[in-house]
C-alpha positions in Angstrom: 0.0 0.0 0.0 1.5 3.3 -1.0 1.9 6.3 1.4 -0.9 8.3 -0.1 -3.5 5.5 0.2 -2.4 4.9 3.8 -3.0 8.5 4.6 -6.4 8.3 3.0 -7.4 5.3 5.1 -5.9 6.9 8.2 -8.1 10.0 7.7 -11.1 7.7 7.2 -10.3 6.0 10.5 -10.2 9.4 12.2 -13.6 10.2 10.7 -14.9 6.9 11.9 -13.8 7.8 15.4 -15.4 11.2 15.2 -18.6 9.6 14.0 -18.6 7.0 16.7 -18.2 9.8 19.3 -21.0 11.8 17.7 -23.2 8.7 18.2 -22.4 8.2 21.8 -22.6 11.9 22.6 -25.9 12.2 20.7 -27.4 9.2 22.5 -25.9 10.1 25.8 -25.0 6.5 26.1 -23.0 3.8 24.3 -19.5 2.3 24.1 -16.8 4.7 23.0 -13.6 2.8 24.1 -14.0 -0.3 22.0 -15.5 1.7 19.1 -12.3 3.8 18.8 -10.0 0.8 18.9 -11.3 -0.9 15.7 -11.4 2.1 13.4 -8.4 1.1 11.2 -9.7 -2.5 10.8 -13.1 -1.1 9.6 -11.5 1.5 7.4 -9.4 -1.1 5.6 -12.3 -3.6 5.2 -15.0 -1.1 4.0 -12.8 1.3 2.0 -10.1 -1.0 0.6 -11.0 -4.7 0.7 -14.6 -5.8 0.7 -16.7 -6.4 -2.3 -19.7 -4.3 -1.4 -22.1 -1.8 -3.0 -23.8 0.8 -0.7 -26.4 1.4 -3.4 -27.2 -2.3 -3.3 -26.6 -3.5 0.3 -28.1 -6.9 -0.3 -26.4 -7.9 -3.5 -25.9 -11.6 -3.4 -22.2 -11.8 -4.0 -21.2 -9.2 -1.5 -18.6 -10.0 1.2 -20.2 -10.3 4.6 -19.2 -8.5 7.8 -20.3 -9.3 11.3 -19.6 -7.1 14.3 -19.7 -9.8 16.9 -18.9 -7.3 19.7 -22.1 -5.5 18.8 -22.0 -3.0 21.6 -19.3 -1.1 19.6 -21.8 -0.4 16.8 -21.1 3.3 16.9 -17.9 2.6 15.0 -19.9 0.4 12.5 -22.5 3.0 12.0 -19.9 5.7 11.4 -18.2 3.4 8.9 -21.5 2.7 7.0 -22.4 6.4 7.0 -19.1 7.5 5.7 -19.2 4.7 3.1 -22.6 6.0 1.8 -25.1 3.5 3.2 -27.0 6.3 4.9 -26.6 9.9 5.8 -24.0 10.9 8.4 -26.8 13.2 9.8 -28.3 10.0 11.3 -25.3 9.5 13.6 -26.5 12.1 16.1 -29.8 10.1 16.5 -28.1 7.1 17.9 -30.3 5.3 20.5 -33.1 7.7 20.0 -36.5 5.9 20.1 -37.4 6.9 16.5 -34.0 6.2 15.0 -32.8 3.1 13.0 -29.5 3.3 14.8 -30.2 1.4 18.0 -27.7 0.3 20.7 -26.8 -2.9 18.9 -26.7 -3.7 15.1 -30.1 -4.5 13.5 -30.0 -6.3 10.2 -33.7 -5.7 9.6 -33.5 -1.9 9.9 -30.0 -0.7 9.0 -28.7 -0.8 5.5 -25.3 -2.6 5.3 -25.8 -4.6 8.5 -25.5 -8.3 7.7 -26.2 -9.7 11.2 -27.9 -8.5 14.3 -25.6 -8.9 17.3 -25.4 -8.1 20.9 -25.2 -11.3 22.9 -21.4 -11.9 22.9 -20.4 -14.9 20.9 -23.5 -15.0 18.8 -22.1 -13.0 16.0 -19.0 -15.2 15.7 -21.2 -18.3 15.5 -23.3 -16.6 12.8 -20.2 -15.7 10.8 -19.1 -19.3 10.9 -22.6 -20.3 9.6 -22.3 -17.7 6.8 -18.9 -19.1 5.7 -20.2 -22.7 5.8 -23.3 -21.6 3.7 -21.0 -20.2 1.1 -19.0 -23.4 1.0 -22.2 -25.4 0.5 -23.6 -23.2 -2.2 -20.4 -22.7 -4.0 -20.5 -18.9 -3.6 -17.2 -17.0 -3.5 -17.9 -14.3 -1.0 -15.7 -13.9 2.0 -16.9 -13.5 5.6 -15.1 -11.1 8.0 -15.9 -10.5 11.7 -14.6 -8.5 14.6 -14.6 -10.0 18.1 -13.6 -8.4 21.4 -11.0 -10.0 23.6 -13.4 -10.1 26.5 -15.8 -11.8 24.3 -13.5 -14.8 24.2 -14.6 -15.6 27.7 -17.9 -16.8 26.2 -18.1 -20.6 25.8 -20.0 -20.3 22.6 -16.9 -18.7 21.0 -14.9 -21.9 21.3 -17.7 -24.1 20.0 -17.8 -21.9 16.9 -14.0 -22.0 16.6 -14.1 -25.8 16.7 -16.8 -25.8 14.0 -14.8 -23.5 11.7 -11.6 -25.4 12.2 -13.2 -28.7 11.6 -14.8 -27.6 8.3 -11.7 -25.7 7.2 -13.6 -22.5 6.6 -10.8 -20.7 4.8 -13.3 -18.1 3.5 -13.6 -16.8 7.1 -11.3 -14.2 8.5 -11.9 -12.8 12.0 -10.2 -9.9 13.8 -9.8 -10.0 17.6 -9.6 -6.6 19.2 -7.0 -7.4 21.8 -7.0 -4.2 23.7 -6.7 -5.9 27.1 -9.6 -4.2 28.8 -13.3 -4.9 29.4 -16.0 -3.2 31.4 -14.6 -4.5 34.7 -11.0 -3.9 34.0 -8.0 -5.9 32.9 -9.2 -9.0 31.0 -6.4 -11.2 32.5 -7.8 -10.4 35.9 -11.5 -10.8 35.1 -11.2 -14.1 33.2 -7.9 -14.6 31.4 -8.4 -15.6 27.7 -4.7 -15.7 26.9 -2.8 -17.1 25.1 -5.3 -16.2 22.4 -3.1 -17.2 19.5 -2.2 -20.7 20.9 -5.9 -21.4 21.6 -7.0 -20.7 18.1 -4.1 -22.7 16.7 -5.3 -25.6 18.9 -8.7 -25.4 17.1 -6.9 -25.7 13.7 -6.9 -22.0 12.7 -4.4 -20.0 10.8 -3.3 -17.4 13.3 -1.6 -14.0 12.7 -0.6 -11.5 15.4 -0.4 -7.8 14.3 -0.6 -4.2 15.4 -4.3 -3.5 14.8 -3.7 0.1 13.9 -1.1 -0.6 11.2 -2.6 -0.7 7.7 0.4 -2.6 6.2 0.0 -5.3 8.8 -3.7 -5.5 8.4 -3.4 -5.8 4.6 -0.7 -8.5 4.9 -2.8 -10.5 7.3 -5.8 -10.5 5.0 -3.6 -11.4 2.1 -2.2 -14.3 4.1 -5.7 -15.4 5.0 -6.5 -15.8 1.3 -3.6 -18.3 0.9 -4.5 -20.5 3.9 -6.6 -23.7 3.8 -7.8 -22.9 7.3 -10.0 -20.1 8.8 -7.8 -17.2 9.9 -7.8 -15.4 13.3 -6.0 -12.0 13.2 -5.1 -11.2 16.8 -4.9 -7.4 16.7 -3.0 -5.5 19.5 -5.1 -2.4 19.8 -5.5 0.5 22.2 -8.9 1.0 23.8 -10.0 4.6 23.2 -7.4 5.1 20.5 -7.0 8.6 19.3 -8.5 10.5 22.3 -5.8 10.9 24.9 -8.0 10.9 28.0 -9.8 7.8 26.8 -6.9 5.7 25.8 -6.3 2.5 27.9 -9.0 3.6 30.4 -11.6 0.8 31.2 -13.9 3.5 32.6 -14.6 4.6 28.9 -15.9 1.1 28.0 -19.5 2.3 28.3 -19.7 5.9 29.3 -20.8 8.9 27.3 -18.7 12.1 27.3 -19.9 15.4 28.7 -20.2 18.3 26.3 -16.8 19.6 27.2 -15.2 16.1 26.9 -16.9 15.6 23.5 -15.7 18.9 22.1 -12.2 18.2 23.4 -12.2 14.7 21.8 -13.4 16.0 18.5 -10.8 18.8 18.5 -8.1 16.3 19.2 -9.2 13.9 16.5 -9.5 16.7 13.9 -5.9 17.6 14.6 -5.0 14.1 13.4 -6.5 14.5 10.0 -4.0 14.8 7.1 -5.0 16.1 3.8 -8.6 15.0 3.8 -10.2 17.4 6.4 
């Protein structure tokens, strides 16, 4: 990926973060920390990689995406809005009673959402089912998903991992947001899911460990997934609250809305990170 394209994707990631915060501030509730940590992954998938068409969200051969950690939907909504699935004006209506943008993704009401999620582990299982369905029907679409590291504490995750490994679902590529924090604090103290890489290898997965904010590493991991005969788990070292200094690596921002002053400070800090695409 050349330098100019990386700058474009980086600016899109910043705009995703700004949109996610607009959601949480507008709804006065939501999950900013884990939304900010996945912006580069979403930027790469939706603006560089996936075969999708915002004007035809249900086209049959589209690549599928599942946000298994559905509580971080502000980042997904900001991505879909910036990609053209719906107006960015809707972001401020997040969690309003008359808005389509509710607190978890809704595949029936939101253009571009392939799976309703919220109960942790459920989205991952669904993504495995989508990948298996493509194998059975002979379709060539790929399935991508993002899981949280705290989500790995759910037993359902490992049943799904065993299923995908057994059926060699090499059309499935998942990203694990390994930011080390969940709502109650350090994941290794709440219910330690590490070593994440070794556990997925034990379930017969292709495993790649990267910096989840580095576009070159994200691109290389996806390319490697396409050469594997196994499902791929990309373990992404990420920073919770990435991009907003007072939110970074703070578990307290897992599920809190900013005040007006905090929101304005966060947006100003993010705007300062934009390159040539302000």
